[in-house]
C-alpha positions in Angstrom: 64.8 51.1 -16.2 67.2 53.8 -15.4 67.1 57.4 -14.5 69.0 60.4 -15.7 69.4 63.8 -14.7 70.0 67.2 -17.4 72.0 69.6 -16.0 72.1 73.5 -17.3 75.3 75.6 -17.3 75.9 75.7 -13.9 75.3 71.9 -12.9 71.9 72.6 -11.5 69.0 69.8 -12.6 66.9 71.2 -14.6 64.8 67.8 -15.3 64.8 64.2 -14.4 63.7 61.7 -17.2 63.3 57.9 -17.1 65.6 56.2 -19.7 67.1 52.7 -20.9 68.9 50.8 -18.1 71.7 51.5 -17.2 73.3 47.5 -18.3 72.0 48.2 -21.8 74.1 49.8 -24.4 72.1 52.3 -26.5 73.1 52.8 -30.1 76.8 53.2 -29.0 75.6 55.6 -26.2 77.6 55.5 -22.9 74.6 54.9 -20.3 76.6 57.0 -17.7 75.8 59.9 -19.7 72.3 59.3 -21.7 72.6 61.6 -24.2 74.2 64.3 -22.2 72.2 63.2 -19.0 74.2 62.2 -15.7 72.7 59.0 -14.7 71.0 59.5 -10.7 69.3 56.4 -9.0 65.9 56.1 -7.3 67.0 54.2 -4.5 70.3 56.5 -3.9 72.8 53.4 -5.0 74.5 55.9 -7.1 76.2 59.7 -6.5 75.0 60.3 -3.6 70.9 60.8 -3.5 68.2 60.6 -5.8 68.5 64.0 -8.4 65.9 66.5 -8.1 65.1 69.6 -10.1 67.0 71.9 -8.3 69.6 69.4 -7.0 73.2 70.3 -8.2 75.8 68.3 -9.3 79.2 68.1 -8.3 81.8 66.8 -10.4 84.5 66.4 -8.5 82.7 64.4 -5.9 80.9 63.0 -8.3 77.3 64.0 -5.9 74.1 65.4 -6.4 73.3 67.6 -3.7 70.1 68.7 -2.3 69.5 72.5 -2.2 70.3 74.7 0.4 67.6 74.7 3.2 69.1 77.7 4.8 72.2 79.8 4.8 73.5 78.2 8.2 73.3 74.9 7.4 76.3 73.4 6.8 76.9 70.4 3.7 77.3 66.7 4.6 77.4 64.8 1.8 74.5 65.0 -0.4 72.5 66.8 2.1 72.6 69.8 5.1 72.9 69.8 9.0 71.6 72.5 11.1 74.3 74.4 12.9 72.4 72.6 15.9 71.1 69.4 16.2 66.8 69.6 16.0 65.3 67.8 19.3 64.1 64.2 19.5 61.0 65.2 21.0 57.7 67.0 19.7 57.5 69.0 16.2 60.1 71.8 15.4 60.9 74.6 13.1 64.1 75.8 12.1 64.3 80.1 12.8 67.2 81.3 10.6 67.2 84.9 12.9 67.7 82.9 16.2 69.9 80.3 14.6 67.5 78.2 16.9 64.5 75.7 16.8 61.3 76.9 16.9 58.7 74.5 19.3 55.5 74.6 17.1 53.9 71.3 18.7 
């Protein structure tokens, strides 16, 4: 069984469906673009990460990209990194206004 992401005109994922296995031919339909959808992978083996609704598809890099959580975060492949690494101890929440992590433990 394979999964496919349907995109809008701006390459934003609007739906993800289960389709035929990517190794099966479906009446001449290309399994990489199942009826206009782009294949995605639950185990992230293709296209960077599993596509979710709201993710975008970058055709030049052939990856799905998670929505940007905050304007200051920097894209790293399919995901976003904060401009300041999160501390490893305790519980933290990003404060975009201050550009820093707030301890919420």
